[in-house]
C-alpha positions in Angstrom: -54.5 19.8 2.4 -57.4 18.5 4.4 -56.3 16.1 6.6 -59.5 13.1 5.7 -57.0 12.8 1.9 -55.1 11.2 4.4 -57.0 9.0 7.3 -57.7 6.0 7.4 -61.7 6.1 7.8 -63.5 2.9 9.9 -61.0 3.1 12.6 -61.0 -0.1 14.8 -61.6 1.0 18.6 -61.1 -1.9 21.6 -63.3 -1.5 24.8 -60.8 -0.7 28.4 -62.8 -3.2 29.6 -61.8 -6.0 27.1 -59.2 -8.4 28.0 -55.4 -8.6 26.6 -56.4 -11.7 25.2 -59.1 -9.7 22.9 -56.6 -7.4 22.2 -54.3 -8.9 20.8 -56.7 -11.4 18.7 -57.4 -8.6 17.8 -54.4 -7.2 16.2 -54.0 -10.1 15.2 -57.0 -10.4 12.7 -56.4 -6.8 12.0 -53.4 -7.3 11.2 -52.3 -3.9 13.2 -49.6 -3.4 16.4 -51.9 -0.4 18.2 -55.5 -0.3 18.7 -57.7 2.8 19.3 -59.1 2.9 23.3 -62.4 3.9 23.1 -65.4 4.0 25.2 -68.6 4.9 23.0 -66.9 6.3 19.9 -64.5 8.5 22.6 -61.1 8.2 22.4 -59.7 7.6 26.3 -55.9 5.7 25.2 -54.3 3.2 22.7 -53.0 0.4 23.2 -50.2 -1.6 21.7 -48.2 -5.3 21.0 -45.4 -3.7 23.2 -48.1 -2.4 26.0 -50.0 -5.9 25.7 -46.3 -7.8 26.0 -44.4 -5.4 28.0 -46.8 -4.2 31.3 -48.5 -7.1 31.5 -46.0 -9.2 31.6 -43.1 -7.1 34.1 -46.5 -6.9 36.3 -47.3 -10.3 36.1 -51.6 -9.8 34.6 -52.8 -12.6 33.6 -54.1 -11.9 30.0 -57.3 -13.3 29.9 -57.9 -11.6 33.0 -56.6 -7.8 33.1 -58.0 -5.8 30.8 -56.8 -3.1 28.6 -57.5 -0.5 30.6 -54.8 -1.9 33.0 -52.1 -1.0 30.5 -53.3 1.5 28.3 -51.4 4.8 27.4 -54.2 7.2 28.8 -51.6 10.5 27.4 -52.4 9.7 22.7 -51.7 12.4 20.9 -54.3 12.6 18.6 -55.3 16.0 16.4 -58.6 17.8 15.9 -60.4 17.2 12.5 -60.7 20.6 11.7 -56.7 21.2 11.6 -55.2 21.2 8.5 -52.7 18.0 7.5 -49.5 19.6 7.8 -50.6 20.7 11.9 -51.0 16.7 11.9 -47.7 16.5 10.2 -46.0 18.8 12.9 -47.7 17.1 16.4 -46.1 14.0 14.3 -42.9 15.0 14.4 -43.3 16.7 17.6 -44.7 13.6 19.2 -42.9 11.1 17.5 -45.5 8.9 17.1 -46.4 7.1 13.2 -50.1 6.7 14.1 -52.0 9.4 14.9 -56.3 9.7 15.0 -58.4 12.0 14.1 -60.7 13.2 16.7 -63.7 15.5 16.9 -63.6 18.1 19.1 -66.1 15.9 21.9 -62.5 13.6 20.8 -65.1 11.2 19.4 -62.9 9.4 16.5 -63.1 9.5 12.9 -59.6 8.4 11.7 -56.0 7.6 11.8 -53.4 9.3 10.1 -50.5 7.2 9.8 -46.7 8.1 8.9 -46.7 5.7 5.9 -49.8 7.5 4.6 -48.3 11.5 4.1 -45.2 9.7 2.8 -47.7 8.3 -0.3 -50.4 10.7 -0.7 -47.8 13.5 0.1 -45.2 13.3 -1.9 -44.9 16.6 -3.8 -44.9 18.4 -0.2 -42.5 19.3 1.9 -44.5 17.8 5.1 -43.9 14.4 4.2 -40.1 14.8 3.6 -39.8 17.0 7.1 -41.9 14.4 8.9 -39.8 11.3 7.5 -36.3 13.7 7.9 -37.1 13.7 10.9 -38.2 9.9 12.0 -34.5 9.4 10.4 -32.6 11.9 12.7 -33.0 8.6 15.3 -32.0 6.8 15.7 -32.5 3.2 17.6 -29.6 2.2 20.5 -29.0 -1.9 21.3 -31.1 -0.4 24.7 -34.6 -0.1 22.3 -34.3 3.4 23.3 -34.9 5.8 20.3 -32.1 8.8 21.5 -32.1 11.7 19.3 -28.1 12.5 17.3 -29.1 16.1 18.4 -27.1 16.9 21.3 -29.5 17.9 24.7 
C-alpha cells in the first residue's frame, strides 16, 4: 500500500526561531498537539505541547522570548516517501509514536501519517491491527511513564 493513501497533506511547520508563545498559539489554532519544526520545509525536529510546557517550565524559560529550538525534540522519528505504509506502521509501533512525518530523501516534509489514519483507512489490513494491538499492550502508569507489560 502507498503511504500517500494515509498521510495528511499540507503538514504544518513552525520555524525553530519562533517563540514558545507562537508555537502554543499555532497548536491551539490548528487543534494539534505537535508541530513539525522545519527550515525551508526541511524537517529538523518536532515540538509538542508537552515540550513547551514541561521543558520550558523546568528550565524557567520565558515563553515570550524562548524559541522552539530550545525545547524541540531533534531526534524525530520519520519515514521516507519511498517506503511503504507497512514499513511506516512498523516504525510507529517500534518507536511508540502516534504520528509519523513523511519526508523525501532530502528530508523535505511531505505529510504526516497518524495512527488514527492507519486504523481508519487500513481496517482490513493486518498492519493496522498489529500497530493498534502493540499500542494497547503498553500501559500508562500513575507516574506518567509508559511501561511495557512484557518483562525486560
